C-alpha positions in Angstrom: -25.1 44.7 -106.6 -23.3 45.0 -103.3 -20.7 47.7 -102.8 -17.1 46.6 -102.7 -16.4 46.1 -98.9 -12.7 46.7 -99.7 -13.5 50.4 -100.4 -15.8 50.7 -97.4 -13.3 49.1 -95.0 -9.7 49.9 -96.2 -7.7 47.7 -93.9 -4.4 48.9 -92.6 -1.4 47.4 -94.5 0.3 46.6 -91.2 -2.6 44.5 -90.1 -2.6 42.6 -93.4 1.1 42.1 -93.3 1.2 40.8 -89.7 -1.7 38.5 -90.3 -0.1 37.3 -93.5 3.2 36.6 -91.7 1.5 34.5 -89.1 -0.5 32.6 -91.7 2.7 31.8 -93.6 4.9 31.1 -90.6 2.4 28.5 -89.2 1.0 27.2 -92.5 -2.5 28.1 -91.4 -4.5 28.1 -94.7 -4.4 25.4 -97.4 -5.9 25.1 -100.8 -9.6 24.2 -100.6 -10.0 24.9 -96.8 -13.4 25.6 -95.4 -12.8 28.1 -92.5 -15.3 28.9 -89.8 -14.7 32.2 -88.0 -15.5 32.0 -84.3 -17.3 35.3 -84.0 -17.9 37.0 -80.7 -19.1 40.4 -82.0 -16.0 42.1 -80.5 -13.3 44.0 -82.2 -10.9 41.1 -82.6 -13.2 38.7 -84.4 -14.8 41.5 -86.5 -11.4 42.7 -87.8 -10.3 39.1 -88.3 -13.3 38.5 -90.5 -12.4 41.6 -92.6 -8.8 40.5 -92.9 -9.7 37.0 -94.0 -12.4 38.3 -96.4 -9.8 40.5 -98.1 -7.3 37.6 -98.2 -9.9 35.4 -99.8 -10.1 38.0 -102.6 -6.4 38.3 -103.2 -4.8 35.0 -102.3 -3.9 32.4 -105.0 -4.8 29.8 -102.4 -8.6 29.3 -102.6 -10.6 28.8 -99.5 -14.2 29.5 -98.2 -15.4 31.4 -95.2 -18.3 31.0 -92.8 -18.9 32.5 -89.4 -20.6 31.3 -86.2 -21.5 33.5 -83.3 -22.2 31.8 -80.0 -24.6 34.1 -78.1 -23.7 33.4 -74.5 -26.8 35.3 -73.3 -29.1 32.7 -74.9 -30.7 35.1 -77.3 -30.6 38.6 -75.8 -27.5 39.8 -77.6 -28.1 42.4 -80.3 -26.6 40.9 -83.5 -28.4 42.9 -86.3 -25.5 45.2 -87.0 -23.0 42.4 -86.9 -25.1 40.3 -89.2 -25.3 43.2 -91.7 -21.5 43.6 -91.6 -20.9 40.0 -92.2 -23.4 40.2 -95.1 -21.3 43.0 -96.6 -18.2 40.8 -96.3 -20.1 38.0 -98.1 -19.5 35.6 -95.1 -22.5 33.5 -94.2 -23.3 33.9 -90.5 -25.0 31.5 -88.1 -26.0 32.7 -84.6 -26.3 30.0 -82.0 -28.0 31.1 -78.7 -26.7 29.2 -75.6 -27.1 29.9 -71.9 -23.4 29.8 -71.1 -23.6 32.7 -68.6 -26.6 31.1 -66.8 -24.8 27.8 -66.6 -21.7 29.3 -65.0 -23.8 31.2 -62.5 -25.8 28.1 -61.5 -22.6 26.1 -61.1 -20.8 29.0 -59.2 -17.9 28.2 -61.4 -14.5 29.0 -59.9 -12.8 29.3 -63.3 -15.5 30.8 -65.5 -13.1 32.0 -68.3 -11.7 28.5 -68.8 -15.2 26.8 -68.8 -16.6 29.5 -71.2 -13.7 29.0 -73.6 -14.0 25.2 -73.6 -17.8 25.3 -74.1 -17.5 27.8 -76.9 -14.7 25.9 -78.6 -16.7 22.6 -78.3 -19.8 24.2 -79.9 -17.7 25.8 -82.6 -16.1 22.5 -83.4 -19.6 20.9 -83.7 -20.8 23.8 -85.9 -17.7 23.5 -88.1 -18.3 19.8 -88.7 -22.0 20.4 -89.4 -21.2 23.1 -91.9 -18.4 21.2 -93.7 -15.6 23.4 -92.3 -12.3 21.7 -91.3 -10.8 24.8 -89.8 -11.8 27.3 -87.1 -10.3 30.8 -87.1 -10.1 32.7 -83.8 -9.2 36.3 -83.1 -6.7 35.8 -80.3 -3.9 38.4 -80.6 -0.4 39.0 -79.2 -1.7 40.3 -75.8 -3.9 37.2 -75.4 -0.8 35.0 -75.9 1.4 36.9 -73.4 -1.4 37.1 -70.8 -2.2 33.3 -71.2 1.5 32.6 -70.5 1.3 34.6 -67.3 -2.0 32.9 -66.3 -0.4 29.5 -66.7 2.7 30.6 -64.7 0.6 32.1 -61.9 -2.1 29.5 -61.6 -0.7 26.4 -63.3 3.0 26.4 -62.6 3.9 25.9 -66.3 5.2 27.9 -69.3 2.4 27.2 -71.8 0.2 29.0 -74.2 -2.3 28.3 -76.9 -0.7 27.3 -80.3 -1.3 29.5 -83.3 -2.1 26.4 -85.4 -3.6 23.5 -83.5 -5.1 20.2 -84.6 -7.9 18.9 -82.3 -7.6 15.2 -82.7 -11.0 14.4 -81.1 -12.9 16.4 -83.6 -10.5 16.4 -86.5 -10.7 20.2 -86.7 -7.8 22.6 -87.0 -7.7 25.9 -85.1 -5.8 28.9 -86.4 -5.1 32.3 -84.9 -3.9 34.7 -87.6 -3.7 37.7 -85.3 -1.1 36.2 -82.9 1.5 38.8 -84.1 -0.8 41.8 -83.6 -1.1 43.8 -80.4 -4.6 44.5 -79.0 -4.1 48.2 -79.1 -3.5 48.2 -82.8 -6.6 46.1 -83.4 -8.6 48.4 -81.1 -7.5 51.5 -83.0 -8.2 49.9 -86.4 -11.7 48.8 -85.4 -12.4 52.3 -84.3 -10.9 53.9 -87.5 -13.0 51.6 -89.7 -16.2 52.1 -87.5 -16.7 48.3 -87.2 -20.1 47.4 -85.6 -18.7 46.1 -82.3 -21.3 44.4 -80.2 -20.4 45.1 -76.6 -21.3 41.9 -74.7 -20.7 42.6 -71.0 -19.2 39.5 -69.4 -20.5 39.2 -65.8 -17.1 37.8 -64.7 -14.9 40.3 -66.6 -14.0 42.5 -63.6 -12.9 39.6 -61.4 -11.3 37.1 -63.7 -7.8 35.7 -63.8 -7.5 37.1 -67.3 -8.0 40.7 -65.9 -5.3 40.1 -63.2 -2.9 38.9 -65.9 -3.8 41.9 -68.1 -3.1 44.3 -65.3 0.2 42.6 -64.4 1.3 42.7 -68.0 0.5 46.4 -68.3 2.7 47.0 -65.2 5.6 44.9 -66.6 5.5 46.6 -70.0 6.4 49.9 -68.3 9.8 48.4 -67.5 10.1 46.0 -70.4 8.2 47.4 -73.5 9.3 44.4 -75.7 7.9 41.8 -73.2 4.9 40.8 -75.3 7.1 40.3 -78.4 9.7 38.4 -76.5 7.1 36.0 -75.1 5.7 35.4 -78.5 9.2 34.9 -79.9 10.0 32.4 -77.1 6.8 30.6 -77.8 7.6 30.4 -81.5 11.0 28.8 -80.7 9.2 26.3 -78.4 6.5 25.5 -81.0 9.2 24.9 -83.6 10.5 22.1 -81.5 7.1 20.5 -80.8 5.1 21.2 -84.0 3.3 18.3 -85.8 3.5 18.6 -88.8 5.1 21.9 -90.0 3.6 24.9 -88.2 0.9 22.8 -86.4 0.6 21.3 -82.9 -1.4 18.2 -82.3 -3.7 18.3 -79.2 
């Protein structure tokens, strides 16, 4: 008999509360949902997996969990420890090797982050459909939201961000982001405290990406305006309330 993972990984009450608030505010989880966690092996998706596994045990709303890891290195990523961790959480894991990094290198892609995100999301949608899951859960957090706004302002000339609860009309899959109220630093500290088996995949574009520029700009702005991230997320929430379809969800 497996040990109770709740004892092995005592999740912070603040993490649980913030995730619960986002799930409630945006009506993310429904009775009978089949949820596929988009796993990267990083701190965000590993902690999200734990949070959802604990919620599955406690919530009166019944739902199932699976996970899919898109191995961008086409098979060279070390996933043994991540697989063992997901087994502890009783979340079935599927690893899908794909040469995303090689494709971007061959294409000399000017916007590798955007292409990578789109490719991974498309593959996750395909896996979700094949596994009978109508919802994909991603580990994007408050910093991701704020930085995405800056990227769209800098490079797209628009005030826009991903939605915490999105319906992809082409695939019929919903995308949820339960960590949208949680700062990256809090996630990082919690993952370290719980000794989560973070798989450090080194993105070859990480040091020269638009995301890195937005992150550095945000860090500088936070010195003068510490509440900037929260204010951006609050502004987005007001914007989303005016455009949501239906309650809590945006149609793509």
